[in-house]
N, C-alpha and C positions, 0 to 999 in steps of 0.2 A: 503494500500500498503505499503511496506518496506521502508527502510530509503534507500537500493541500489538502489531501481527503482526511489523512487523521484529523488534522487541526480542526474541519469542517465537524466530523465526529465529536471530538471532543468540547465541540464548542453548542454540541446539541444538533446541528445542521444536518436534517435529514438522518437523526440516530433511529437504525431499526429496533429498538430498544424503548424508545417514548412512548407513552400511552397516546393516542389509543393503539393499541396492539392487535393483530386479529389472533382470533383464536384457535384458529387452524391455520399453518400454511405448511411450506415443504422439509420446513425443519421443526417444527413443534406441533403439538395439541394442547389446549389448556387444559389444565388439571380442577385450579380453582384459586381464589384470591383468598389474601391472607391479610393481615394487618398494616403493613406497607409495601406489600409486594403479590404479586402474583407466581402461581409455581406451574412449570410447563413440564408433559413427556418428551423429552426430545425425539424424532423419529430415526435418528441414529442410535440404534439398541445394543451396540457391542458389547456393553455393559449394562444387563438387564434391569432397569429401573433408572437409568441416568435421566436425570430432568435438570431443570434450570430455574433459580427463583431469582427473577427480574424484582429492580426497586421501581415501584409505581409513581412514586410522590411528585417527581419530577427528574430533568436531568440531572444524573450526578457522576462523577467517574470516580470519585474517591472516599474511604470511610469519611477523612478528614472533611468533606463539603458537607454533612449531616450533620444534624445536631445530637446532643448525646443522647437524647429521647428516640430520634429516628434512629440512631444505630442500634439503641438496646432492642428498639422493635423488632429492626430489620434482622439480627442476631435472634430476637424469639422467633420470628417466621421460620428460619433456618431451621432450629431446632425443631421445631413442629413439622417442618416438610421432613428431615431426615429422620425422623421419629416414623412416619406414615411409611416412609420408602422403605426404610429397614425394615417394620413390619411387614410389608408385604412379600417382598424381593428375598429376605432373609440372605443377605449378602454375607462373606465369609470377611470383609473389611469395607471400612466406606471412605472415600476421598472426598474433601471440602474441599473446592478451590476459587477463590476470586481473582482472576487474572485481569481481563480487561485486555489483554493484547491485540484482538482482533475488532472487538467490540468494543471501546472505551465508555459502559454504561455501568453502574455497579448492579452486579447480579453473582450468584452460585451457581457453580456448575455441582452438583450431587452426583457424587458417580461410584455406585453400588460395584465393590470388587468381589471376583470370585478367584478360587486356585487355581482353578482351569481356565480363568482369562486370557487373552493374547497379549496382555505386557505384565502380567501377575509380578511382583517384585519391583516393579518401575513405575515410572509416571505413565499414564493415558498418552501423554502430550509427545507428538515426535517434534523434531526440528523444522521438517516439513509438512504444513498440513496434508498434501496431496499423499503422505508416506501412511499414516494413520488409517487402520482399518475401519471398514466401516460395514456396519450389518444392522438388516433392518430384519423385525418379525412380520409374522404373516399380517394381514389386515385384523384376521381374528384375534392371533394371540395380542398384537397391539391395540386392540380395540378392550379384550379384557381386561389387561395389565392397566388401562386408561381408566374405566369404570370400575377396577378395585381400589383404584389410588383417589378417584374422585368420591366415593363411598367414606372411604375411611378419613380422609381431610376433611370431608364435612360432618363427621360425626363428632 
């Protein structure tokens, strides 16, 4: 990404994570809203249960741009979402990352990890995004997982 495009995204110009966001697109399906964020099930399910938790209140790129109350609420949302995901997919481990290197908007990647996953014992991210393994569930499996996540998150 060139510096001009990066600066546009940092400033919130055409940020794909700013609200309003589509409930469903080629990258995700909405699971549900929490206090300060929305949880999305990613279409790429190399790591079954991989979700994004995206900050909703405004465009922000770093935690220091939030008030303490906003940060506390966002972390509370993360705690709730991670518990929901873990309870359904029963991973061997869970990675949580807030990088913002591709989309500079506060968001968490919640990534269940399994002893037999393609990158066990290492980070899921490769130097080149094109080198990352991309797996999708069947439409039926994706729909079932999405429904389960929605039901538990809403309860």
